[in-house]
LUMRO-43752 format. One record per residue (C-alpha): residue number from 0; x, y, z. Coordinates in nm, 4 decimals. Layout:
<pts>
(NUM (X Y Z))
...
</pts>
This chain:
<pts>
(0 (0.0053 -0.0032 0.0110))
(1 (0.2812 0.2304 0.1133))
(2 (0.4365 0.1987 -0.2254))
(3 (0.1485 0.2055 -0.4581))
(4 (0.0561 0.5788 -0.2404))
(5 (0.4209 0.6515 -0.2984))
(6 (0.4360 0.6124 -0.6606))
(7 (0.0819 0.7296 -0.7103))
(8 (0.2023 1.0546 -0.5184))
(9 (0.5357 1.1081 -0.7575))
(10 (0.3101 1.0631 -1.0813))
(11 (0.0892 1.3249 -0.9606))
(12 (0.3492 1.5357 -0.9092))
(13 (0.4710 1.4753 -1.2589))
(14 (0.1224 1.4989 -1.4389))
(15 (0.0748 1.8385 -1.2562))
(16 (0.3952 1.9967 -1.3372))
(17 (0.5320 1.8245 -1.6419))
(18 (0.2261 1.6170 -1.7692))
(19 (-0.0529 1.8061 -1.7961))
(20 (0.2029 2.0876 -2.0397))
(21 (0.3295 1.8567 -2.2354))
(22 (-0.0086 1.6420 -2.3133))
(23 (-0.1596 2.0533 -2.3670))
(24 (0.1536 2.1237 -2.6342))
(25 (0.0520 1.8001 -2.8602))
(26 (-0.3094 1.8413 -2.8696))
(27 (-0.2486 2.1998 -3.0009))
(28 (-0.0154 2.0903 -3.2313))
(29 (-0.2837 1.8394 -3.3591))
(30 (-0.5558 2.0932 -3.3095))
(31 (-0.4530 2.4059 -3.3094))
(32 (-0.7565 2.6992 -3.2907))
(33 (-0.5774 3.0095 -3.3483))
(34 (-0.7325 3.3474 -3.2393))
(35 (-0.8477 3.6007 -3.5757))
(36 (-0.6985 3.8757 -3.4502))
(37 (-0.7148 4.2145 -3.6571))
(38 (-0.5996 4.5767 -3.5377))
(39 (-0.9326 4.7143 -3.4396))
(40 (-0.9817 5.0169 -3.2021))
(41 (-1.3338 5.0009 -2.9773))
(42 (-1.4304 5.2251 -2.7045))
(43 (-1.2297 5.1334 -2.3965))
(44 (-1.2432 5.1897 -1.9898))
(45 (-0.9856 5.1156 -1.7580))
(46 (-1.0530 5.0548 -1.4281))
(47 (-0.8899 5.1126 -1.1569))
(48 (-0.9324 4.9920 -0.8148))
(49 (-0.7423 5.1400 -0.5368))
(50 (-0.6982 5.1624 -0.1915))
(51 (-0.4381 5.4420 -0.0575))
(52 (-0.1889 5.4343 -0.3792))
(53 (-0.0679 5.7503 -0.3419))
(54 (0.3054 5.6755 -0.4273))
(55 (0.1865 5.4837 -0.7588))
(56 (-0.1324 5.6069 -0.8775))
(57 (-0.0248 5.9453 -1.0411))
(58 (0.2852 5.7356 -1.2391))
(59 (-0.0278 5.4776 -1.3497))
(60 (-0.2261 5.7481 -1.4479))
(61 (0.0513 5.8794 -1.6849))
(62 (0.1451 5.6071 -1.7961))
(63 (-0.2358 5.5120 -1.9322))
(64 (-0.2728 5.8706 -2.0447))
(65 (0.0436 5.7847 -2.3202))
(66 (-0.0619 5.4716 -2.4254))
(67 (-0.0718 5.4393 -2.7874))
(68 (-0.4867 5.4406 -2.8622))
(69 (-0.7336 5.7415 -2.9639))
(70 (-0.7726 5.9814 -2.7048))
(71 (-1.1624 5.9811 -2.7780))
(72 (-1.1801 5.5990 -2.7940))
(73 (-1.0376 5.5517 -2.4004))
(74 (-1.1886 5.6623 -2.0615))
(75 (-1.0216 5.5710 -1.7391))
(76 (-1.1983 5.5301 -1.4285))
(77 (-1.0231 5.5241 -1.0939))
(78 (-1.2822 5.3051 -0.7888))
(79 (-1.0955 5.4831 -0.4387))
(80 (-1.1869 5.2301 -0.2316))
(81 (-1.2466 5.4806 0.0680))
(82 (-0.8561 5.5916 0.0479))
(83 (-0.7638 5.8234 0.2534))
(84 (-0.3738 5.9099 0.2464))
(85 (-0.4450 6.1442 -0.0305))
(86 (-0.5260 5.9251 -0.3780))
(87 (-0.8451 6.0876 -0.4754))
(88 (-0.6510 6.4332 -0.4484))
(89 (-0.3696 6.3027 -0.7263))
(90 (-0.6732 6.1568 -0.9226))
(91 (-0.8905 6.4802 -0.9449))
(92 (-0.5116 6.6631 -1.0072))
(93 (-0.5644 6.5106 -1.3735))
(94 (-0.8435 6.6586 -1.4833))
(95 (-1.0006 6.8122 -1.7611))
(96 (-0.7993 6.4777 -1.8832))
(97 (-1.0298 6.1954 -1.9746))
(98 (-1.0526 6.0609 -1.6322))
(99 (-1.3107 5.9683 -1.3794))
(100 (-1.2912 5.9399 -0.9714))
(101 (-1.5548 5.7384 -0.8359))
(102 (-1.5495 5.6896 -0.4756))
(103 (-1.6738 5.3879 -0.2655))
(104 (-1.7543 5.4922 0.1136))
(105 (-1.6920 5.2749 0.2767))
(106 (-1.4367 5.0538 0.1861))
(107 (-1.6113 4.7411 0.0187))
(108 (-1.2905 4.5567 -0.1699))
(109 (-1.1539 4.5735 -0.4721))
(110 (-1.4911 4.2971 -0.5999))
(111 (-1.7653 4.5244 -0.5514))
(112 (-1.5249 4.8694 -0.6649))
(113 (-1.5398 4.6967 -0.9872))
(114 (-1.9699 4.6037 -0.9595))
(115 (-2.0056 4.9795 -0.8911))
(116 (-1.8008 5.0931 -1.1822))
(117 (-1.8970 4.8830 -1.4477))
(118 (-2.2448 4.9915 -1.5023))
(119 (-2.1353 5.3688 -1.5462))
(120 (-1.8457 5.2631 -1.7736))
(121 (-1.8762 5.3840 -2.1104))
(122 (-1.6462 5.1478 -2.2716))
(123 (-1.7472 4.8332 -2.4846))
(124 (-1.4233 4.6438 -2.3693))
(125 (-1.3509 4.6780 -2.0316))
(126 (-0.9944 4.6812 -1.9099))
(127 (-0.8359 4.6170 -1.5787))
(128 (-0.4996 4.7764 -1.3858))
(129 (-0.3988 4.7658 -1.0656))
(130 (-0.2873 5.1225 -0.8908))
(131 (0.0994 5.0129 -1.0049))
(132 (0.0417 4.8663 -1.3159))
(133 (0.2706 5.0212 -1.5925))
(134 (0.1308 4.9076 -1.9517))
(135 (0.3452 4.8821 -2.2389))
(136 (0.2956 5.1571 -2.5116))
(137 (0.0897 4.9286 -2.7568))
(138 (-0.0616 4.6973 -2.4364))
(139 (-0.3806 4.8537 -2.5184))
(140 (-0.3878 4.7738 -2.9437))
(141 (-0.2186 4.4039 -2.8578))
(142 (-0.5003 4.3271 -2.6143))
(143 (-0.8271 4.4590 -2.8077))
(144 (-0.6801 4.3081 -3.1502))
(145 (-0.8112 3.9735 -2.9728))
(146 (-1.1651 4.0797 -2.9776))
(147 (-1.2218 4.1138 -3.3836))
(148 (-1.2634 3.7666 -3.2940))
(149 (-1.6196 3.6760 -3.2151))
(150 (-1.5705 3.4060 -3.0162))
(151 (-1.3033 3.5649 -2.7635))
(152 (-1.4818 3.7169 -2.4689))
(153 (-1.1941 3.7811 -2.2015))
(154 (-0.7934 3.8560 -2.3077))
(155 (-0.4676 3.8757 -2.0316))
(156 (-0.1589 3.9869 -2.0806))
(157 (0.1700 3.8984 -2.0016))
(158 (0.3282 4.0185 -1.6565))
(159 (0.6818 4.1006 -1.6460))
(160 (0.8626 4.2626 -1.3012))
(161 (1.0361 4.5631 -1.3127))
(162 (1.2746 4.7372 -1.0816))
(163 (1.1934 5.0451 -0.8957))
(164 (1.3877 5.2281 -1.1960))
(165 (1.1546 5.0598 -1.4069))
(166 (1.3960 4.8588 -1.5510))
(167 (1.2582 4.5399 -1.6498))
(168 (1.3854 4.2147 -1.4797))
(169 (1.3017 3.9785 -1.7303))
(170 (0.9865 3.7830 -1.8045))
(171 (0.8105 3.7582 -1.4679))
(172 (1.0270 3.7774 -1.1039))
(173 (1.1162 3.3851 -1.1417))
(174 (1.1202 3.0916 -1.3780))
(175 (0.7287 2.9599 -1.2309))
(176 (0.6205 3.2903 -1.3883))
(177 (0.7871 3.1753 -1.7291))
(178 (0.6435 2.8446 -1.7309))
(179 (0.2876 2.9639 -1.6544))
(180 (0.3052 3.2187 -1.9691))
(181 (0.4415 2.9248 -2.2031))
(182 (0.1756 2.6984 -2.0354))
(183 (-0.1326 2.9615 -2.1021))
(184 (0.0409 3.0072 -2.4711))
(185 (-0.0271 2.6443 -2.5163))
(186 (-0.3691 2.6684 -2.3458))
(187 (-0.4657 2.9598 -2.5914))
(188 (-0.4056 2.7354 -2.8922))
(189 (-0.6322 2.4483 -2.7630))
(190 (-0.9197 2.6973 -2.6421))
(191 (-0.9196 2.9125 -2.3622))
(192 (-0.6817 2.9257 -2.0602))
(193 (-0.6934 2.8722 -1.6903))
(194 (-0.5508 3.1281 -1.4835))
(195 (-0.5518 3.5180 -1.6130))
(196 (-0.3012 3.8367 -1.5042))
(197 (-0.5382 4.0454 -1.2897))
(198 (-0.2811 4.3876 -1.3915))
(199 (-0.3959 4.3429 -1.7868))
(200 (-0.6723 4.1591 -1.8398))
(201 (-0.9888 4.2717 -2.0937))
(202 (-1.3622 4.1909 -2.1191))
(203 (-1.6377 4.2505 -2.2971))
(204 (-1.8497 4.4859 -2.1006))
(205 (-2.1549 4.2608 -2.2510))
(206 (-2.0162 3.9615 -2.0075))
(207 (-1.9393 4.1116 -1.7198))
(208 (-2.1477 3.9794 -1.4616))
(209 (-2.1535 4.1172 -1.1289))
(210 (-1.9867 3.9168 -0.8318))
(211 (-2.0289 3.8735 -0.4132))
(212 (-1.7811 4.0990 -0.2780))
(213 (-1.5517 3.7711 -0.1874))
(214 (-1.5291 3.6407 -0.4831))
(215 (-1.1614 3.6805 -0.6801))
(216 (-1.2678 3.8522 -1.0344))
(217 (-0.9497 3.7622 -1.2034))
(218 (-1.0681 3.3841 -1.1394))
(219 (-1.4585 3.3697 -1.0796))
(220 (-1.5096 3.6154 -1.3962))
(221 (-1.2700 3.4629 -1.6567))
(222 (-1.4867 3.1551 -1.5766))
(223 (-1.8037 3.2813 -1.6188))
(224 (-1.6905 3.4405 -1.9810))
(225 (-1.6245 3.0536 -2.0127))
(226 (-1.9408 2.9748 -1.9033))
(227 (-2.1390 3.1925 -2.1301))
(228 (-1.9705 2.9906 -2.4260))
(229 (-1.6939 3.2505 -2.4886))
(230 (-1.3137 3.2102 -2.5366))
(231 (-1.0554 3.3612 -2.2458))
(232 (-0.7067 3.3692 -2.4420))
(233 (-0.3620 3.4703 -2.3590))
(234 (-0.1818 3.7998 -2.5795))
(235 (0.1986 3.7443 -2.4648))
(236 (0.2637 4.1269 -2.6815))
(237 (0.0277 4.2845 -2.3952))
(238 (0.2773 4.3770 -2.1482))
(239 (0.2360 4.5431 -1.8398))
(240 (0.5195 4.5647 -1.6091))
(241 (0.4833 4.5800 -1.1878))
(242 (0.7268 4.6643 -0.9274))
(243 (0.8884 4.3207 -0.7788))
(244 (0.8132 4.2500 -0.4365))
(245 (1.1594 4.2244 -0.2070))
(246 (0.9802 4.0669 0.1159))
(247 (0.9647 3.7042 0.1073))
(248 (0.6379 3.7206 0.3719))
(249 (0.4525 4.0075 0.1341))
(250 (0.4164 3.7137 -0.1410))
(251 (0.3206 3.4696 0.0863))
(252 (0.0593 3.6843 0.2378))
(253 (-0.0434 3.7796 -0.1315))
(254 (-0.0358 3.4080 -0.2367))
(255 (-0.2473 3.2285 0.0922))
(256 (-0.4700 3.5311 0.0114))
(257 (-0.5204 3.4621 -0.3698))
(258 (-0.5118 3.0602 -0.2934))
(259 (-0.8216 3.1194 -0.0637))
(260 (-1.0244 3.3071 -0.2887))
(261 (-0.9258 3.0805 -0.5565))
(262 (-1.0474 2.7640 -0.3653))
(263 (-1.3714 2.9691 -0.3189))
(264 (-1.4016 3.0640 -0.6431))
(265 (-1.3478 2.7011 -0.7851))
(266 (-1.6290 2.6054 -0.5085))
(267 (-1.8958 2.8842 -0.6662))
(268 (-1.8019 2.7468 -1.0167))
(269 (-1.7988 2.4290 -0.9651))
(270 (-2.0022 2.3263 -1.2284))
(271 (-1.7335 2.4326 -1.5101))
(272 (-1.5588 2.1132 -1.3385))
(273 (-1.8291 1.8825 -1.4646))
(274 (-1.7583 1.6702 -1.8451))
(275 (-2.0807 1.6431 -1.9661))
(276 (-2.0966 2.0137 -2.1110))
(277 (-1.7234 2.1169 -2.1805))
(278 (-1.4853 1.7968 -2.1271))
(279 (-1.1620 1.9763 -2.2041))
(280 (-1.1736 2.2437 -1.9848))
(281 (-1.3484 2.0602 -1.7509))
(282 (-1.0201 1.8602 -1.8132))
(283 (-0.7845 2.1864 -1.8048))
(284 (-0.9365 2.3088 -1.4601))
(285 (-0.9029 1.9884 -1.3067))
(286 (-0.5265 1.9698 -1.4008))
(287 (-0.4092 2.3291 -1.3886))
(288 (-0.5971 2.4682 -1.1192))
(289 (-0.7459 2.1687 -0.8404))
(290 (-0.4442 1.9795 -0.8568))
(291 (-0.1887 2.2295 -0.8740))
(292 (-0.3910 2.3753 -0.5353))
(293 (-0.3686 2.0528 -0.3731))
(294 (0.0067 1.9616 -0.4827))
(295 (0.0629 1.9836 -0.0875))
(296 (-0.1110 1.6710 -0.0520))
(297 (0.0947 1.4811 -0.2803))
(298 (0.4082 1.6520 -0.1701))
(299 (0.3427 1.5380 0.1933))
(300 (0.2190 1.2046 0.0657))
(301 (0.5435 1.1379 -0.1387))
(302 (0.7647 1.2419 0.0959))
(303 (0.6090 1.0611 0.4226))
(304 (0.5721 0.7244 0.2464))
(305 (0.9040 0.7381 0.1244))
(306 (1.0177 0.7997 0.4784))
(307 (0.8688 0.4293 0.5698))
(308 (1.0233 0.2931 0.2406))
(309 (1.4330 0.3856 0.2764))
(310 (1.4538 0.0343 0.3560))
(311 (1.2864 -0.1052 0.0630))
(312 (1.5882 -0.0517 -0.1855))
(313 (1.8784 0.2326 -0.2978))
(314 (1.5788 0.3885 -0.5453))
(315 (1.3775 0.4937 -0.2180))
(316 (1.6798 0.6277 -0.0574))
(317 (1.8441 0.8368 -0.3776))
(318 (1.4296 0.9757 -0.4234))
(319 (1.4376 1.0904 -0.0425))
(320 (1.7466 1.2533 -0.0583))
(321 (1.6246 1.4583 -0.3900))
(322 (1.3312 1.5505 -0.1881))
(323 (1.5666 1.6415 0.1016))
(324 (1.7904 1.8526 -0.0884))
(325 (1.5201 2.0515 -0.3032))
(326 (1.3315 2.1250 0.0758))
(327 (1.7097 2.1993 0.1573))
(328 (1.7799 2.4431 -0.0957))
(329 (1.4338 2.5744 -0.0604))
(330 (1.4698 2.7035 0.3245))
(331 (1.8454 2.7613 0.3077))
(332 (1.8038 3.0478 -0.0473))
(333 (1.8448 3.3458 0.1404))
(334 (2.1294 3.2339 0.3094))
(335 (2.3314 3.0971 0.0108))
(336 (2.2365 3.3622 -0.2022))
(337 (2.4251 3.6244 0.0579))
(338 (2.7183 3.4245 0.0123))
(339 (2.7105 3.5144 -0.3181))
(340 (2.4942 3.1730 -0.4778))
(341 (2.2130 3.2731 -0.7410))
(342 (2.1260 3.0086 -0.9280))
(343 (1.7586 2.9609 -1.0677))
(344 (1.7277 2.5906 -0.9376))
(345 (1.7157 2.7603 -0.5823))
(346 (1.4953 3.0223 -0.6889))
(347 (1.2589 2.7855 -0.8727))
(348 (1.2812 2.5396 -0.5853))
(349 (1.2109 2.8128 -0.3108))
(350 (0.9165 2.9832 -0.4817))
(351 (0.7820 2.6192 -0.5268))
(352 (0.7596 2.5887 -0.1683))
(353 (0.6306 2.9173 -0.0819))
(354 (0.3491 2.8636 -0.3303))
(355 (0.2640 2.5146 -0.2199))
(356 (0.2824 2.6096 0.1815))
(357 (0.0819 2.8973 0.0840))
(358 (-0.2071 2.6408 -0.0664))
(359 (-0.1932 2.4260 0.1981))
(360 (-0.2167 2.7459 0.4793))
(361 (-0.5061 2.8624 0.2729))
(362 (-0.6964 2.5055 0.2236))
(363 (-0.6587 2.4947 0.6103))
(364 (-0.9216 2.8414 0.5731))
(365 (-1.1400 2.7691 0.3638))
(366 (-1.2078 2.4302 0.5330))
(367 (-1.2745 2.6069 0.8030))
(368 (-1.4929 2.8529 0.6333))
(369 (-1.2917 3.1581 0.6441))
(370 (-1.3125 3.4136 0.3754))
(371 (-1.1095 3.7150 0.2822))
(372 (-1.2650 4.0399 0.0561))
(373 (-1.0063 4.3363 0.2185))
(374 (-0.6438 4.3670 0.2228))
(375 (-0.3501 4.5834 0.2306))
(376 (-0.2129 4.6547 -0.1129))
(377 (0.1601 4.4983 -0.1009))
(378 (0.4395 4.7082 -0.1865))
(379 (0.7394 4.6451 -0.3955))
</pts>
């Protein structure tokens, strides 16, 4: 029984991170579903939900005004979620530019802010931006080109992390982000992606469905678009820059929050997990999200059963040693970096451990019925 559980856990981990992407890649080569892009310029509204973003909001708004997009087709709405640090005054200082301020009082969170603003938006395409998201000049054009395809209902761009001076660090803050973006590219080729980046997303206004305050818009809304029969696709040429986080504690807290809301989103949209209506996407959702968020269970099972199988052969001792090395490297990475050892594998091991511990933490909260609506924005 221990042998079966061990190898089942190992195979599950390999499937989640390697098997599933490989199968998506192969399926895409056999049955590619291209997006019919074209250079269009529909009326667009950019929504920015902000809470005490006095350090970022001015630069972000200036960035949006400098985008390569027809001024008369662009509207920007900032929803101040009970800010009390001068954020509102900075937004108002941009008048009479095509920027509007909506104040949400009392503070009710990002999802409520979007529900409040969408009915007031004039654009036929709604763009979601964070208060610290800086778009490449052509990002809007690249994003909306996908809506030339009538089957596309939601588009997500590509996030890269930058130094405080704005210089790019690379394709994401780690090899994990590069991996995730590659997977989204493969998923787009077969139909729809499962995960999106909330800082540069776009949806047809007519497909927007109001959400509960505790729901994660970056997760629930794309799933709602899928449920309405439309595609959710990835546009790698629509690039946004965000300041990289310096504190792993902030990253961990953010991952716990996102994972907790993702668990609730999966529960709320559990009809999509059934294979009766859309079996392809159900398989994607199980593989990319459900099993990914529950991977910590397979990691625990693999380590625990391996411990009891050490006397069963050299292969079990070798695999146990490899697990110990990976976990030790992840835990010791800050010390190793201080000593000058900067290996991509170390960064991946650390981020992999952080993600799975955060998922375990969030799962315990989910089982306990806890939800999170409000939080303090993370700082780079």
